[in-house]
C-alpha positions as CSV (number, residue, x, y, z in Angstrom):
1,M,63.4,71.9,73.3
2,S,64.3,74.7,76.2
3,L,67.5,74.4,77.3
4,R,66.2,75.6,80.6
5,P,67.0,73.1,83.6
6,H,63.9,70.4,84.4
7,A,63.9,68.6,87.4
8,A,67.1,67.9,88.8
9,G,68.7,69.7,86.3
10,R,68.0,67.9,83.6
11,L,67.4,69.7,79.9
12,G,64.3,67.5,79.1
13,G,61.8,64.9,80.9
14,D,61.5,62.9,78.0
15,T,65.1,61.8,78.1
16,D,66.9,59.7,80.3
17,A,70.0,60.9,82.4
18,E,73.1,59.0,81.0
19,T,71.5,59.4,77.3
20,E,71.2,62.8,77.9
21,Q,74.9,63.4,79.5
22,R,76.3,61.3,76.3
23,Q,74.2,64.0,74.2
24,V,76.0,66.9,76.0
25,E,79.3,65.9,75.8
26,R,79.0,65.6,72.2
27,W,77.6,69.1,71.6
28,R,80.7,70.1,73.9
29,A,82.8,68.1,71.3
30,M,81.3,69.4,68.1
31,S,83.3,72.1,66.4
32,P,82.0,75.8,65.9
33,V,81.5,74.7,62.7
34,E,79.5,71.7,63.0
35,K,77.3,73.2,66.1
36,F,76.7,75.8,63.1
37,R,75.3,73.2,60.4
38,V,73.4,71.7,62.8
39,V,71.4,75.1,63.7
40,A,71.1,76.2,60.1
41,E,70.0,72.8,59.6
42,M,67.6,72.8,62.6
43,N,66.4,76.5,61.2
44,A,65.7,75.6,57.8
45,A,63.7,72.1,59.2
46,V,61.1,75.0,60.8
47,D,61.0,77.2,58.1
48,T,59.9,74.1,55.8
49,M,57.4,73.4,58.5
50,A,56.1,76.7,59.2
51,L,55.8,77.1,55.3
52,A,53.7,73.9,54.9
53,G,51.5,75.5,57.9
54,I,51.2,78.5,55.5
55,R,50.6,76.8,52.7
56,Q,48.2,75.1,54.4
57,R,46.0,78.0,56.0
58,F,46.1,80.0,52.9
59,P,46.3,78.2,50.0
60,L,46.0,80.5,47.3
61,A,48.7,82.2,48.5
62,S,51.7,83.8,46.4
63,P,55.1,82.6,46.7
64,R,55.8,86.4,47.4
65,E,52.6,86.0,50.2
66,Q,53.9,83.1,51.9
67,F,57.2,84.6,52.5
68,L,56.0,87.8,53.9
69,R,53.6,85.8,56.0
70,L,56.7,83.7,57.3
71,A,58.9,87.0,58.0
72,A,55.9,87.8,60.3
73,L,55.6,84.6,62.2
74,K,59.8,84.5,62.6
75,L,59.7,88.6,63.4
76,G,56.6,89.4,64.7
77,P,54.1,91.7,62.8
78,G,55.3,94.9,64.3
79,V,59.3,94.5,63.0
80,A,57.9,92.6,59.5
81,R,56.2,95.4,58.6
82,L,59.3,97.7,59.2
83,A,61.2,95.2,57.2
84,Y,58.6,94.8,54.5
85,P,55.7,97.4,54.6
86,E,53.4,95.5,51.8
87,I,52.7,93.0,55.1
88,A,50.2,95.9,56.0
89,A,47.9,94.8,53.3
90,L,47.7,91.1,54.8
91,D,45.3,90.0,57.4
92,L,48.1,88.8,59.9
93,A,45.1,87.7,62.2
């Protein structure tokens, strides 16, 4: 979800204003540790979904290849190649 305001300064168009306001109040009440935990859990969920997509598209990929493909998705191919030169051997198209 984008944090850029939509119509009338709202965060999203799929949630009513009252519910959205309660959510924002909850975010503001969270400690930094709670916020970090929520973000870490969301990142882990995104990685899990991305890896599932990689496994579906490349069913014969080794765990290392899966990791490299995930790195390319997250970092972009150019930066990923700098961090993991072996990515150059993969067809990232």
